[in-house]
PATIDREN-84193 format. One record per residue (C-alpha): residue number from 1; residue in one letter; z, y, x. Coordinates in pm, whole numbers, plus 50000, padded with zeros to 5 digits. Example, Ala and Ser with C-alpha at 12.3 -4.5 7.8 and 13.67 -1.06 7.14 Angstrom:
% residues 2
  pos  code     c3     c2     c1
    1     A  50780  49550  51230
    2     S  50714  49894  51367
***
This chain:
% residues 843
  pos  code     c3     c2     c1
    1     M  48591  58043  48991
    2     A  48837  57992  49262
    3     D  49194  58124  49237
    4     T  49357  58372  49457
    5     N  49383  58111  49734
    6     G  49066  57986  49749
    7     N  49104  57693  49613
    8     E  48831  57534  49333
    9     P  49016  57525  48934
   10     I  49146  57203  48855
   11     R  48921  57067  48560
   12     N  49047  56878  48273
   13     E  48730  56695  48187
   14     P  48768  56299  48163
   15     A  48582  56075  48415
   16     R  48257  55898  48354
   17     L  48331  55491  48365
   18     N  48101  55195  48262
   19     I  48357  55012  48041
   20     E  48168  54706  48111
   21     D  48218  54730  48494
   22     D  48550  54853  48440
   23     M  48633  54573  48215
   24     R  48514  54323  48436
   25     Q  48675  54441  48782
   26     S  48997  54436  48534
   27     Y  48936  54073  48456
   28     L  48923  53992  48794
   29     D  49211  54155  48900
   30     Y  49417  54003  48636
   31     A  49271  53650  48650
   32     M  49346  53599  49051
   33     S  49662  53783  48990
   34     V  49776  53451  48738
   35     N  49610  53228  49018
   36     I  49757  53336  49305
   37     G  50077  53503  49165
   38     R  50122  53244  48926
   39     A  49962  52935  48823
   40     L  49864  52757  49178
   41     P  50029  52625  49453
   42     D  49977  52723  49810
   43     V  49818  52456  50037
   44     R  50054  52500  50295
   45     D  50391  52421  50112
   46     G  50285  52318  49788
   47     L  50447  52562  49554
   48     K  50399  52799  49308
   49     P  50545  53147  49397
   50     V  50865  53106  49105
   51     H  50936  52744  49272
   52     R  50917  52905  49610
   53     R  51194  53198  49460
   54     I  51386  52970  49324
   55     L  51421  52747  49655
   56     Y  51470  53061  49874
   57     A  51742  53257  49622
   58     M  51948  52870  49624
   59     F  51889  52861  50012
   60     R  52038  53287  50060
   61     E  52297  53235  49843
   62     G  52411  52909  50055
   63     L  52396  52650  49782
   64     L  52309  52358  50052
   65     S  52308  52016  49966
   66     S  52676  51957  50189
   67     R  52826  52267  49975
   68     R  52928  52256  49610
   69     Y  52743  52324  49306
   70     S  52758  52622  49116
   71     K  52611  52721  48795
   72     C  52246  52788  48701
   73     A  52276  53057  48508
   74     G  52377  53257  48882
   75     V  52055  53112  49018
   76     V  51824  53212  48757
   77     G  52040  53548  48789
   78     E  51974  53642  49144
   79     V  51599  53503  49113
   80     L  51505  53744  48827
   81     K  51732  54007  48995
   82     R  51536  53989  49382
   83     Y  51222  53792  49325
   84     H  51071  53692  48999
   85     P  51052  53970  48742
   86     H  50954  53792  48429
   87     G  51166  53575  48157
   88     D  51452  53381  48247
   89     S  51333  53099  48077
   90     A  51034  53072  48255
   91     V  51266  53025  48545
   92     Y  51516  52806  48402
   93     D  51268  52578  48324
   94     S  51076  52545  48678
   95     L  51433  52498  48804
   96     V  51522  52200  48563
   97     R  51188  52051  48634
   98     M  51240  52026  49010
   99     A  51591  51856  48946
  100     Q  51385  51570  48706
  101     T  51393  51242  48825
  102     F  51095  51167  48582
  103     S  50903  51433  48720
  104     M  50954  51518  49052
  105     R  50850  51180  49304
  106     Y  51145  51309  49523
  107     P  51364  51635  49346
  108     L  51414  51965  49550
  109     I  51712  52000  49332
  110     D  52021  51806  49289
  111     G  52148  51915  48969
  112     Q  52438  51831  48748
  113     G  52462  51834  48387
  114     N  52239  51799  48140
  115     F  51848  51819  48268
  116     G  51695  51653  47970
  117     S  51591  51302  47976
  118     I  51211  51124  47957
  119     D  51300  51109  47583
  120     G  51176  51498  47547
  121     D  51558  51581  47500
  122     P  51585  51925  47619
  123     P  51802  52068  47895
  124     A  52143  52260  47846
  125     A  52129  52586  47839
  126     Y  52155  52717  48238
  127     R  52528  52867  48181
  128     Y  52658  52482  48142
  129     T  52451  52323  48420
  130     E  52534  52314  48797
  131     C  52258  52298  49081
  132     R  52241  52330  49445
  133     L  51955  52186  49709
  134     T  51885  51871  49844
  135     R  51873  51775  50163
  136     L  51497  51756  50159
  137     A  51421  52061  49992
  138     E  51651  52177  50309
  139     R  51354  52034  50538
  140     M  51158  52259  50308
  141     L  51368  52581  50459
  142     A  51440  52460  50762
  143     D  51384  52735  51055
  144     I  51280  53018  50782
  145     D  51484  53211  51010
  146     K  51345  53194  51338
  147     D  51009  53412  51210
  148     T  50803  53060  51157
  149     V  50684  53267  50823
  150     D  50524  53565  50700
  151     F  50776  53819  50430
  152     V  50630  54034  50209
  153     D  50805  54283  49991
  154     N  50934  54192  49649
  155     F  50811  54348  49320
  156     D  51005  54693  49334
  157     G  50992  54679  49761
  158     S  51385  54618  49756
  159     Q  51394  54315  49919
  160     Q  51148  54078  50119
  161     E  51070  53730  50022
  162     P  50888  53474  50248
  163     E  50525  53439  50147
  164     F  50542  53075  50183
  165     L  50780  52835  50316
  166     P  50798  52653  50662
  167     A  50772  52317  50504
  168     Q  50850  52022  50712
  169     I  50729  51782  50442
  170     P  50434  51781  50276
  171     N  50550  51886  49930
  172     L  50242  51940  49821
  173     L  50096  51573  49848
  174     I  50493  51423  49787
  175     N  50567  51610  49434
  176     G  50205  51711  49344
  177     S  50153  51965  49132
  178     D  50007  52089  48782
  179     G  49900  52408  48647
  180     I  49626  52576  48414
  181     A  49479  52913  48598
  182     V  49223  53142  48452
  183     G  48873  52954  48475
  184     M  49044  52648  48691
  185     A  49336  52447  48632
  186     T  49516  52207  48915
  187     N  49655  51816  48850
  188     I  49781  51709  49206
  189     P  49921  51349  49171
  190     P  50252  51273  49346
  191     H  50238  51057  49658
  192     N  50489  50794  49850
  193     L  50643  50955  50137
  194     G  50598  50668  50329
  195     E  50202  50631  50314
  196     I  50162  51017  50341
  197     C  50394  51056  50669
  198     N  50178  50725  50768
  199     A  49855  50916  50734
  200     L  49974  51194  50919
  201     L  50113  51041  51200
  202     K  49750  50853  51215
  203     L  49553  51170  51196
  204     I  49781  51314  51463
  205     E  49670  51006  51697
  206     N  49293  51003  51591
  207     P  49145  51321  51405
  208     D  48837  51167  51383
  209     L  48999  50983  51096
  210     S  48772  50857  50860
  211     M  48793  50920  50449
  212     E  48774  50546  50454
  213     E  49070  50438  50720
  214     L  49317  50699  50488
  215     L  49280  50531  50185
  216     E  49381  50252  50350
  217     I  49714  50383  50477
  218     V  49713  50591  50108
  219     P  49602  50365  49804
  220     G  49623  50655  49554
  221     P  49944  50825  49382
  222     D  50285  50717  49346
  223     F  50448  50802  49013
  224     P  50806  50876  48985
  225     T  50830  50615  48659
  226     G  50621  50379  48824
  227     G  50371  50209  48597
  228     Q  50027  50090  48721
  229     L  49696  50232  48810
  230     L  49337  50092  48690
  231     G  49043  50019  48951
  232     R  49084  50099  49338
  233     E  48743  50194  49360
  234     V  48767  50513  49072
  235     I  49092  50614  49301
  236     R  48847  50610  49604
  237     Q  48552  50834  49418
  238     A  48858  51084  49316
  239     Y  48976  51128  49670
  240     L  48637  51200  49800
  241     A  48541  51400  49572
  242     G  48848  51611  49535
  243     R  48860  51533  49126
  244     G  48834  51212  48888
  245     I  49015  51075  48670
  246     L  49233  50801  48716
  247     T  49367  50581  48445
  248     M  49764  50469  48391
  249     R  49953  50186  48232
  250     A  50273  50101  48135
  251     K  50406  49771  48357
  252     A  50487  49501  48070
  253     M  50607  49171  48084
  254     I  50559  48854  47821
  255     E  50873  48664  47764
  256     T  50907  48395  47576
  257     D  51287  48268  47390
  258     K  51347  47882  47465
  259     R  51580  47870  47076
  260     S  51317  48032  46904
  261     S  50961  47959  47134
  262     R  50911  48405  46941
  263     A  50760  48577  47283
  264     S  50873  48946  47301
  265     I  50665  49236  47532
  266     I  50913  49423  47731
  267     V  50772  49721  47911
  268     R  50976  49826  48185
  269     E  50801  50160  48278
  270     I  50587  50402  48152
  271     P  50236  50636  48246
  272     Y  50339  50957  48375
  273     Q  50464  51241  48138
  274     I  50464  50988  47864
  275     N  50710  51107  47646
  276     K  50931  50736  47525
  277     T  51027  50813  47188
  278     R  50715  50947  47063
  279     L  50566  50664  47254
  280     I  50827  50434  47031
  281     E  50733  50635  46724
  282     R  50307  50573  46795
  283     I  50373  50181  46773
  284     A  50616  50173  46475
  285     D  50321  50434  46265
  286     L  50043  50178  46374
  287     V  50281  49848  46289
  288     N  50299  50033  45943
  289     E  49931  50089  45930
  290     K  49916  49749  45987
  291     R  49640  49819  46237
  292     I  49867  49603  46520
  293     E  49948  49256  46325
  294     G  50217  49069  46527
  295     I  50481  49263  46597
  296     S  50789  49192  46395
  297     D  51046  49431  46572
  298     L  51073  49703  46810
  299     R  51372  49864  46959
  300     D  51459  50067  47242
  301     E  51719  49875  47508
  302     S  51716  50174  47785
  303     D  52006  50263  47982
  304     R  52149  50406  48285
  305     D  52002  50053  48473
  306     G  51684  50121  48367
  307     M  51411  50163  48084
  308     R  51374  49813  47882
  309     I  51152  49890  47563
  310     V  51171  49558  47352
  311     I  50870  49465  47127
  312     E  50914  49132  46918
  313     L  50585  48933  46817
  314     K  50592  48700  46545
  315     R  50554  48342  46622
  316     D  50201  48322  46549
  317     A  50110  48634  46749
  318     E  49894  48642  47052
  319     P  50114  48809  47309
  320     K  49802  48913  47528
  321     I  49608  49067  47249
  322     V  49898  49196  47075
  323     L  49931  49364  47448
  324     N  49569  49449  47497
  325     Q  49611  49645  47158
  326     L  49906  49857  47241
  327     Y  49720  49962  47563
  328     K  49427  50039  47356
  329     L  49603  50229  47048
  330     T  49921  50396  47216
  331     Q  49990  50593  47563
  332     M  50082  50284  47724
  333     Q  49723  50367  47881
  334     E  49642  50698  47950
  335     S  49378  50881  48111
  336     Y  49515  51138  48451
  337     G  49275  51423  48516
  338     L  49301  51435  48889
  339     I  49230  51813  49068
  340     M  49292  51831  49394
  341     L  49290  52257  49351
  342     A  49527  52480  49584
  343     I  49534  52826  49728
  344     H  49373  52813  50083
  345     E  49359  53135  50279
  346     G  49413  53318  49994
  347     R  49137  53149  49777
  348     P  49132  52853  49554
  349     R  48948  52586  49647
  350     E  48942  52216  49623
  351     L  49015  51975  49854
  352     N  48987  51611  49960
  353     L  49301  51359  50099
  354     R  49189  51487  50428
  355     E  49137  51792  50390
  356     M  49473  51877  50242
  357     L  49624  51634  50532
  358     Q  49464  51852  50805
  359     E  49603  52132  50626
  360     F  49926  52076  50619
  361     L  49914  51986  51005
  362     R  49722  52320  51065
  363     H  50032  52482  50878
  364     R  50298  52295  51103
  365     Q  50121  52384  51399
  366     R  50124  52764  51386
  367     V  50504  52737  51262
  368     I  50613  52554  51589
  369     V  50413  52808  51790
  370     R  50601  53098  51629
  371     R  50931  52930  51622
  372     T  50879  52828  52018
  373     Q  50800  53230  52024
  374     F  51081  53351  51855
  375     E  51308  53066  52078
  376     L  51131  53195  52377
  377     R  51218  53566  52277
  378     Q  51598  53475  52243
  379     A  51609  53241  52559
  380     E  51424  53546  52783
  381     A  51693  53817  52615
  382     R  51979  53530  52712
  383     L  51822  53544  53072
  384     H  51792  53856  53117
  385     V  52197  53935  53070
  386     L  52264  53618  53241
  387     E  52098  53727  53569
  388     G  52219  54082  53496
  389     L  52614  53914  53491
  390     L  52601  53681  53781
  391     I  52483  53995  53956
  392     A  52853  54155  53866
  393     L  52998  53834  53964
  394     R  52812  53828  54273
  395     N  52976  54204  54347
  396     L  53290  54123  54191
  397     D  53515  54386  54351
  398     A  53220  54663  54387
  399     V  53160  54667  54022
  400     I  53528  54650  53943
  401     K  53597  54949  54195
  402     L  53329  55147  54046
  403     I  53432  55102  53657
  404     R  53819  55144  53797
  405     G  53650  55537  53954
  406     S  53439  55595  53613
  407     A  53573  55874  53386
  408     D  53460  55659  53057
  409     A  53184  55377  52993
  410     E  52876  55586  52964
  411     A  52978  55668  53339
  412     A  53036  55268  53402
  413     R  52744  55183  53278
  414     T  52513  55435  53419
  415     G  52703  55392  53766
  416     L  52621  54978  53727
  417     M  52259  55082  53646
  418     Q  52212  55326  53947
  419     Q  52418  55100  54223
  420     F  52257  54720  54099
  421     G  51954  54816  53945
  422     L  52052  54680  53616
  423     T  51912  54756  53329
  424     Q  52095  54923  53008
  425     I  52109  54589  52841
  426     Q  52236  54397  53137
  427     A  52485  54671  53217
  428     Q  52633  54674  52854
  429     A  52713  54333  52908
  430     I  52891  54344  53216
  431     L  53106  54601  53080
  432     D  53187  54390  52734
  433     L  53313  54111  52993
  434     T  53615  54023  52939
  435     L  53890  53910  53258
  436     R  53865  53574  53167
  437     R  53535  53519  53257
  438     L  53643  53645  53562
  439     T  53785  53319  53653
  440     S  53638  53065  53864
  441     L  53554  52792  53589
  442     E  53408  53115  53370
  443     R  53172  53177  53623
  444     G  53061  52827  53711
  445     K  52936  52804  53304
  446     I  52802  53146  53370
  447     E  52572  52994  53629
  448     A  52479  52662  53411
  449     E  52429  52833  53151
  450     H  52136  53066  53342
  451     K  52041  52724  53470
  452     E  52015  52592  53162
  453     T  51815  52897  53000
  454     Q  51576  52882  53273
  455     E  51530  52548  53237
  456     T  51471  52632  52848
  457     I  51176  52855  52890
  458     E  51036  52678  53097
  459     R  50974  52394  52836
  460     L  50951  52656  52562
  461     R  50666  52796  52761
  462     H  50533  52450  52824
  463     I  50521  52373  52478
  464     L  50301  52702  52409
  465     G  50095  52640  52652
  466     D  49993  52236  52564
  467     E  49837  52164  52224
  468     R  49938  51800  52277
  469     E  50322  51899  52271
  470     Q  50297  52031  51975
  471     M  50116  51801  51794
  472     R  50392  51555  51939
  473     I  50704  51745  51764
  474     I  50539  51739  51457
  475     A  50513  51371  51487
  476     E  50875  51322  51552
  477     E  50959  51531  51281
  478     L  50724  51341  51023
  479     T  50839  51015  51149
  480     D  51251  51165  51104
  481     I  51157  51270  50771
  482     R  51001  50938  50718
  483     K  51303  50732  50814
  484     E  51535  50958  50621
  485     F  51346  51001  50285
  486     A  51097  50731  50239
  487     D  51075  50436  49990
  488     E  50891  50214  49832
  489     R  50582  50246  49635
  490     R  50686  50194  49253
  491     T  50343  50279  49110
  492     Q  50141  49937  49141
  493     I  49736  49937  49209
  494     I  49552  49632  49037
  495     E  49158  49655  48997
  496     A  49024  49740  48656
  497     E  48739  49508  48465
  498     G  48609  49716  48230
  499     D  48914  49878  47960
  500     F  49102  49586  48062
  501     S  49148  49347  48326
  502     I  49024  49029  48211
  503     E  49280  48856  48414
  504     D  49529  48925  48166
  505     L  49330  48756  47854
  506     I  49368  48397  48092
  507     V  49589  48173  48083
  508     E  49747  48045  48387
  509     E  49687  47670  48408
  510     D  49600  47430  48687
  511     V  49270  47331  48734
  512     L  49015  47067  48922
  513     V  48708  47265  49052
  514     T  48424  47077  49168
  515     V  48118  47110  49328
  516     T  47837  46875  49382
  517     H  47564  46788  49626
  518     G  47303  46992  49447
  519     G  47484  47276  49438
  520     Y  47628  47227  49058
  521     I  48019  47386  49030
  522     K  48268  47396  48738
  523     R  48674  47389  48650
  524     T  48823  47140  48478
  525     P  49189  47114  48324
  526     V  49358  46856  48540
  527     S  49526  46749  48259
  528     V  49206  46570  48134
  529     Y  49266  46363  48375
  530     R  49536  46130  48324
  531     T  49773  45934  48663
  532     Q  49664  45595  48746
  533     R  49821  45348  48960
  534     R  49593  45266  49269
  535     G  49329  45003  49156
  536     G  49244  45159  48823
  537     R  48855  45261  48724
  538     G  48961  45608  48666
  539     K  48730  45850  48421
  540     I  48402  46007  48470
  541     G  48420  46350  48627
  542     A  48086  46424  48688
  543     G  47702  46304  48580
  544     A  47518  46004  48818
  545     S  47260  46188  48876
  546     A  47164  46196  49297
  547     E  47192  46593  49251
  548     D  47526  46524  49091
  549     L  47711  46403  49396
  550     V  48067  46540  49402
  551     E  48077  46677  49776
  552     H  48394  46912  49758
  553     L  48683  46974  49512
  554     V  48981  47149  49548
  555     A  49291  47191  49257
  556     V  49380  47568  49207
  557     G  49530  47788  48922
  558     T  49295  47971  48693
  559     H  49363  48351  48860
  560     D  49298  48236  49174
  561     R  49116  48346  49447
  562     L  48833  48125  49604
  563     L  48660  48165  49931
  564     F  48345  47999  49932
  565     F  48174  47943  50297
  566     T  47830  47842  50322
  567     N  47587  47635  50598
  568     A  47464  48021  50670
  569     G  47786  48062  50800
  570     K  47867  48346  50530
  571     V  48173  48384  50296
  572     Y  48144  48488  49922
  573     E  48485  48548  49701
  574     K  48538  48465  49310
  575     K  48799  48400  49065
  576     A  48861  48073  48960
  577     Y  48847  48155  48610
  578     E  48481  48298  48650
  579     L  48414  47957  48728
  580     P  48221  47800  48436
  581     E  48449  47532  48205
  582     G  48307  47186  48194
  583     G  48420  46874  48059
  584     R  48457  46559  48269
  585     A  48098  46447  48239
  586     S  47929  46765  48234
  587     R  47811  46889  48592
  588     G  47883  47206  48567
  589     R  47647  47551  48649
  590     S  47450  47620  49004
  591     I  47602  47809  49250
  592     A  47311  48006  49302
  593     N  47354  48186  48931
  594     L  47745  48271  49046
  595     L  47689  48380  49424
  596     S  47388  48622  49597
  597     L  47303  48303  49800
  598     A  46962  48295  50026
  599     N  46726  48060  49952
  600     D  46784  47818  50221
  601     E  47206  47855  50158
  602     T  47431  47597  50050
  603     L  47808  47574  49990
  604     S  47974  47450  50302
  605     A  48361  47446  50195
  606     F  48580  47639  50025
  607     L  48975  47721  49940
  608     P  49181  47909  49740
  609     V  49414  48209  49864
  610     P  49737  48208  49830
  611     K  49914  48495  49709
  612     D  50126  48618  50043
  613     I  49842  48644  50333
  614     K  50041  48813  50610
  615     G  50044  48604  50910
  616     K  49795  48355  50786
  617     Y  49481  48277  50902
  618     V  49156  48083  50804
  619     F  49092  47773  51067
  620     F  48713  47612  51085
  621     A  48582  47318  51235
  622     T  48220  47268  51240
  623     R  48032  46899  51249
  624     R  47985  46915  51610
  625     G  48396  46930  51662
  626     L  48394  47366  51708
  627     V  48671  47536  51621
  628     K  48787  47899  51515
  629     K  49032  48085  51375
  630     T  49036  48419  51226
  631     E  49291  48656  51042
  632     L  49296  48610  50643
  633     D  49343  48963  50629
  634     Q  48977  49021  50720
  635     F  48867  48862  50381
  636     D  49017  49099  50164
  637     N  48739  49269  50036
  638     I  48458  49075  50029
  639     R  48109  49224  49908
  640     G  47899  49036  49628
  641     S  47655  48939  49848
  642     G  47890  48805  50090
  643     I  48030  48871  50456
  644     I  47969  48703  50795
  645     A  48276  48407  50839
  646     I  48161  48224  51156
  647     N  47847  48200  51384
  648     L  47705  47870  51398
  649     E  47467  47715  51599
  650     D  47150  47550  51545
  651     G  47206  47224  51379
  652     D  47583  47210  51335
  653     K  47715  47337  50996
  654     L  48062  47387  50857
  655     I  48315  47094  50732
  656     G  48612  47205  50644
  657     V  48826  47514  50629
  658     R  49191  47544  50631
  659     I  49446  47799  50552
  660     T  49730  47807  50853
  661     D  50028  47997  51000
  662     G  49949  48061  51338
  663     D  50168  47766  51406
  664     Q  50056  47431  51297
  665     H  49935  47126  51426
  666     I  49532  47064  51379
  667     V  49440  46696  51324
  668     L  48997  46676  51320
  669     S  48885  46346  51236
  670     T  48519  46179  51274
  671     R  48291  45950  51070
  672     E  48324  45630  51366
  673     G  48689  45664  51275
  674     Q  48857  45867  51596
  675     A  49082  46162  51552
  676     I  49243  46401  51792
  677     R  49526  46672  51750
  678     F  49609  47008  51909
  679     K  49827  47266  51874
  680     E  49716  47559  51678
  681     E  49789  47830  51882
  682     E  49565  47680  52182
  683     I  49286  47853  51970
  684     R  49350  48289  51987
  685     P  49249  48436  51676
  686     M  48912  48590  51685
  687     G  48681  48836  51461
  688     R  48429  48664  51245
  689     G  48099  48703  51366
  690     T  48216  48445  51657
  691     Y  48145  48078  51757
  692     G  48444  47962  51825
  693     N  48571  47744  52110
  694     L  48495  47384  52142
  695     G  48797  47137  51916
  696     M  48700  46781  51995
  697     D  48452  46640  52275
  698     L  48134  46401  52062
  699     E  47906  46175  52238
  700     K  47551  46173  52259
  701     D  47307  45971  52291
  702     K  47198  45971  52694
  703     K  46878  45867  52611
  704     T  46771  46037  52283
  705     G  47044  46320  52291
  706     E  47137  46260  52009
  707     W  47492  46271  51826
  708     L  47648  45975  51786
  709     D  47958  46104  51567
  710     E  48006  46409  51403
  711     V  48354  46560  51255
  712     V  48426  46506  50899
  713     S  48757  46633  50816
  714     I  48983  46907  50956
  715     A  49396  46829  50858
  716     V  49704  47018  50927
  717     A  49956  46815  50987
  718     R  50342  46839  50993
  719     E  50581  46597  51183
  720     D  50763  46515  50840
  721     E  50478  46395  50647
  722     T  50165  46157  50694
  723     L  49812  46158  50678
  724     L  49586  45981  50417
  725     T  49285  45808  50586
  726     V  48984  45711  50269
  727     S  48693  45565  50366
  728     E  48305  45502  50160
  729     R  48408  45168  50017
  730     G  48726  45309  49883
  731     F  49015  45184  50182
  732     G  49247  45425  50206
  733     K  49616  45437  50410
  734     R  49886  45617  50504
  735     T  49975  45661  50889
  736     E  50254  45890  51030
  737     A  50157  46232  51120
  738     A  50379  46139  51438
  739     E  50154  45803  51599
  740     Y  49906  46063  51641
  741     R  49913  46167  52032
  742     L  49934  46560  52062
  743     T  49728  46613  52309
  744     H  49489  46974  52433
  745     R  49173  47074  52200
  746     G  48858  46965  52368
  747     G  48956  46559  52374
  748     K  48786  46224  52244
  749     G  49099  46170  52011
  750     V  49221  45853  51946
  751     I  49173  45615  51695
  752     T  49297  45629  51295
  753     M  49103  45353  51104
  754     N  48967  45063  51245
  755     V  48596  45114  51044
  756     T  48369  44817  50963
  757     E  48110  44745  50715
  758     R  48316  44642  50500
  759     T  48545  44954  50464
  760     G  48259  45207  50516
  761     K  48265  45512  50740
  762     V  48595  45759  50705
  763     V  48554  46044  50449
  764     N  48851  46217  50478
  765     V  49149  46248  50658
  766     R  49437  46484  50497
  767     Q  49801  46518  50507
  768     V  50015  46438  50205
  769     G  50397  46369  50105
  770     S  50545  46082  49925
  771     D  50546  46297  49604
  772     D  50192  46426  49610
  773     T  49926  46309  49395
  774     V  49540  46239  49519
  775     V  49217  46260  49349
  776     L  48915  46032  49422
  777     I  48546  46117  49318
  778     T  48268  45912  49384
  779     D  47900  45961  49430
  780     H  47871  45819  49083
  781     G  48084  46074  48946
  782     Q  48417  45893  48935
  783     V  48793  46022  48941
  784     I  49093  45871  48978
  785     R  49451  45970  49013
  786     L  49716  45809  49227
  787     A  50082  45883  49405
  788     A  50037  45909  49747
  789     K  50377  45712  49771
  790     Q  50174  45386  49637
  791     V  49963  45349  49950
  792     R  50111  45210  50242
  793     I  50214  45351  50577
  794     T  50048  45182  50824
  795     G  49943  45198  51194
  796     R  49638  45385  51310
  797     N  49419  45087  51378
  798     A  49440  44910  51019
  799     Q  49187  44891  50752
  800     G  49398  45010  50474
  801     V  49384  44927  50097
  802     H  49159  44917  49830
  803     L  49246  45275  49625
  804     V  48942  45219  49409
  805     K  48742  44940  49300
  806     L  48348  45113  49344
  807     E  48009  44935  49197
  808     E  47750  44822  49420
  809     G  47660  45101  49626
  810     E  47924  45311  49510
  811     K  48084  45530  49780
  812     V  48360  45787  49792
  813     R  48283  46133  49853
  814     A  48538  46366  49786
  815     V  48946  46374  49807
  816     A  49156  46603  49691
  817     R  49573  46631  49742
  818     L  49795  46739  49410
  819     A  50117  46916  49503
  820     E  50269  46769  49134
  821     G  50488  46533  49051
  822     V  50332  46179  48891
  823     E  50380  46008  48525
  824     E  50236  45653  48609
  825     E  50074  45429  48332
  826     E  50156  45113  48268
  827     G  49855  44909  48434
  828     P  49502  45025  48479
  829     P  49288  45106  48127
  830     N  49072  44816  47978
  831     G  49172  44577  48284
  832     N  49003  44712  48525
  833     G  49122  44706  48909
  834     T  49412  44576  49034
  835     N  49802  44613  49121
  836     G  49828  44365  49406
  837     S  50011  44435  49677
  838     D  49914  44610  50011
  839     S  49873  44305  50204
  840     D  49628  44141  49920
  841     D  49427  44374  50106
  842     E  49513  44500  50465
  843     E  49393  44396  50732
***
């Protein structure tokens, strides 16, 4: 029944609700509150609300990098009072983490006092520690007072706080973030600031930049604790998908005490977010449980200069085996679950690396536009005032007369507005003028400011109307940030072979790699071959069957990369330790079983790759006298099926490949004893899929069109060394490189050896020093090492001396140089060979 005023009576009946729907909605509200308001970072500034509030509170308190430190207790209290209605421990823990150099790749807070350690030591209470912003954090807050970001009410509506920060730096990527939300989690690793800035600059230059190109600039995370990351392909796939499992590993080295001959494992860097004390305790437990044998002592020698964990080994322990056990059983190797999840447009979303970079650029573009609009409004308001002042200065006597005749300020302001058409703001500015501003000098300053303000407005309007100008400003900011804050990468990225790198288990030693005519390859330790005087019989290095004739030989280390070039112009790659090991008399293993060769594809040349490839080239020479050079870095990532290295004409083949630095002298030598020397700079760098240029002009038979000569070797000549020429019948000589006249490419050359039936055709011409050791291999598989200094230096026209005694029909097939010391024997073994003087054989 209605009351006297006609209103319906109030009923006290409870509302009917479906508990399932109500619980679902309540849980969703809670989940969204946790995800958005607490656990996940914003893709724009890379911060969670608590971190953003701490930085903003410190900025408002004036705790800049150039000011004195202030108690952390005051900062925590300010954050709790104004912005973050949660516990003080949550705020202080977040503040501490932003100051820890082992947690943040680029700390945002400069702390003074005990802020904890990598050993797990807790920080001191906030009443004992002090803090201020770092210079990098100031870049996060730059221009925040220029209407660049949106502000929202705080928890009680008494204050305003930024919804996000302007963030000149890509904080989400350079410092990473981690958090567990409701039904989801994020784990974004830190990256190198210089690499991220380079990627952003490249993306500005080319918005269509692919992920593959970005990953060449940003190869992977860069943790503050350094260490190693395993598996480039795993990292690549994680970045493409936005999530993946990465493997971190401690950086350790093996040192041997010369006095005791005992080895020690020295750990200098450990994986990210690993507690050093717990790691050492775990190692000690494994030793006590006898799960790891071979460790005699364990101690922590870390100090303010850096980390140093010393693991001393027993005398009979194998260091690499112990190290791999440590990787497997302790946190010296740990997984990192990468999840690139962040708040994007108000909701959680997984993004890949490219999308995160693009979102940062969009954010900065919006900030630039809003900052420019703010500055434009300020400039236009100032111009409006200056225009009024100029009107007053042009009518100074009338203005003064009007003001003097006015009863009060209000009457003067009204009179100015009516007589000169001024606005109230302009009239008030005129009334506020001091007498000193009426001098000629001050009038000139007002006119100059008016002109400058007009130019500023024109510039700001140009920025607002030109997107390219906005991106140029962003690029300038990034370049400045990179210059000021970029540093060297700390985390090393290495290839992974299963759980461990196979290379870690291989002892590094010098080996001879030989390839036979039949396509068999092997590696043999150099120590197998003893050094002999010239003329010795040598040792067996391969079988004596027709298919075992040795055609290629090179000395390398077991960890070196080898590039294999084939007659089809393709190149393959293998590490030396991946090749089969064989004795002197074994023929090795078929190359076809190691490389993915086509049916008609055979090996033409192969070479070791130096550790430093910057500025290096691969220089090719073919049988028909063509030459080409290509940057060595074009052969970095060679797939198992090989890639094109050089295009070859029909009937031509590759006879030699050398590593050069772009400033060498190249010597091509022919089978008939001709040679040409020219500057490498005459050959411009070319891509892999090209033919090359003419290096040496070879003659053809005018009637048949057949080639009368062919190039057999390529050498890199330096003036201070000699060229060793070796013929089929075992004759050899050294000649000063300067004796080979320097000409232009494409010539016919000069004589390098007097070729006769006695000497046989030229097999090889290579550069040697007086301290080098030379290895010769014959088609019967004989191998001999001799010191280059034993071979006399003679002129180009000489035949040389006997370097090796050959059997009837036996010929020298390969020559290699070993850059090492020579330990000579007293004479040739078994009385074979000769130690006669050079004059005995020379003609």
